[in-house]
N, C-alpha and C positions, 0 to 999 in steps of 0.2 A: 676629309673635311675637318678643318681645325675648329675647335670649340672656342668660346670666348676666353680672352686672356684673364689671368687671375686678378690683375689690378682692375680690370673692367667689372669683375664680379663683386669685389669687396668694397671698392671705392676708398674713401678716406676714413681709416680706422686707426686707433692707437697702435704703436709699434708692437707691443706685446701681444695684442689681440691679432694683429696681422700675421705675426709669426705662427701663432697657434693655428689660424685658419689656413696658412700656407702648408703646414705639415699635413693637415687633413686633406687639402686639395691634392697634394702630391701622392698621398696614399690612394685616393680615388682614381687618379690617373693611372697609377701602377696596376690597380685591380682591373681596369678595363671595363667595358660595358657588361651588363648582366647577360647571362645566356638567354637565347631565344626561347619562347614558350613552345613546348612540344605541340604539334598539330592536334594530338588527341585531347590535350587539355584546352586548347583554343577552341576546338569544335568537338565536344563530346560525342562519342558514338552512341548508337541506339542501345547497345549492350550496357554501356556505362549509365545511361539515363534511366534504363528500365531494370536492369539486373541488380546492380549494387544497392540501390535504395530498397529493393524488396528484401534483400538479405539483411540490410541494416535495420529495416523496419521489424523484421522477425526477431532479430537480435535484441532490439529495444523492447519489444513486447515480452520476450522471455525474461529480460532483466527486470522489467517492472513487475512481472508476476512473482519472481523470486523475492523482490524487495517487499511486495505485499505480504507474501507468506512469512518472510522474516519478521515483519512488523507485528503480525498477529501472534507468531510464536513468542516474541519478546513480551507482548501484552499478556499472554497467558502465563509465561514464566514469572513476570512481574506480579501479577495478581496472585498466582499460586504461592509465591514466596512471601507475599504481603500478609497472607492470612493462613491460619490453620483451622480449618473447619468453616463454620458459617457465623463467625463473630460479628457483632455490630461495631462500627467505627464511626468517627465523627462525619465521615463522608458517605455513610450508608452501609449497606450489607454487600459483602463480596462472597461469591459462591463459586467453588470449583466444580466442574462437571467432567465426568468420565464417560467413555463410550460403552455401549452395551454390546451384546454378541452381534448385533446388526452393524455396528461400526466400531470394532474393537480397538482400532488405532486412533480414534477421534478423541479429542479433548477440548475443553472450552472453559470459559469463565463468564460469569454474569455479575455485573455490578448494579445493584439496586440502590438508587440514590434516595434521599429523604423525600417524602411527599411534598408536592407544592400546595399552595393554599386551596386549590380546587380539589385536592385529594388524588391527583395523578402521581404515580411512582415512576419517574424516568429511569430507564435501564440501558446499559451498554452491554451488548453480547459479543463475544469473540470466540471463534472456534477454528480448529484445524483438523484435517483428516476425514471430514465428512465426504462421502462420495457424491459425485454428480448424479442427479436423478433423471429419469426419462422426461421427455418434453411435458411441460405443464405440471410436473411434480414439484413439490416445494417442502420446506421444513417449517415447523410451527413451534414457537416457544409457548408452553402452557404453564399457567399457575396450577399447582397441585394442592388439593385439600383432602385430608384424611388418606393421603397416599395415592390419590387418583387424579388424573387431569380434570381440572375444574373450569378454567376459563382461558381463552387464548390471549396472548400478549403481543403477538406480532409474527410475521412470516418473513422468510428469506430464501434465496436460492444459492446454490454453490456451483461455481464454474468448473472446479476440479478439486479433487481431494488434496492435491499438492498446493493449492492456492487457498489461503485462509480467508475468512469472512469476518467482518466487523460491522455491526449494525446498531442503530439506536432504536429502542423499543419503549413500550409504555404499559404500565399496569393500572388501568383506571378502576381499581377495585379497592374495597376496604380490606386490608390484609389482616389476617388473624395469626395468632401464635401457632406454630406448626406448619404453616404454609410453606411450599417450596416450588421448584420449577423443574421441568423436564423439557426436552426437545423431541418432537415426534416427526416421523417421516409421513408425508401426506401425498397419496396418489391423486391424480386429477379428479376434480369434481367430488371429492370425499371431504366432508366438512366435520365429521366426527373425529375424535383423537385417533391418530394412526399409531403404528408401533413406535415405541420409545427408542431413540438412538443415543441420547445423552441424558444422564441422570446425575444427581449430586454425588460427589466423591465420598465413598464410604471409608 
């Protein structure tokens, strides 16, 4: 079956434009029609529609987890390099945390921003290396006074020690000189301070 003639396609155009279109037309004619679509692409099999997306989904979850961990590591490194100790800055107080014997590979950072007009101290906490706890277990950030846990500032859970965590917290207290923060491990239904897993870097 013959296709339409070139002159029928382009109609009345300037000579130079006609020559350019003619060259393109001849190239297309030489190339011939595109190959037919393979049947497996035209009608995907059950294995394609069920198997590959699952692998792709798992691959995407792993990539997102690694990206989250990398983000937290960068946050910790940034905060750690930004401060030496617990100095005050124009944006608030930045504190590095290190793991205790219960979480020796864990590390974290706590940024305590300046108090708002109501007296709340917004905080950003980031950590990496804390192990996942049993069901209903959680971690608690505690304000310390005289070296002991004094008041809770927020809770969080960890999906995996290889996946970092970053949460927004709040200290609705009147802070005093010498106050600090620790992170405790809390068993289910225990509301008193549990064992300390993160403490200020010494």
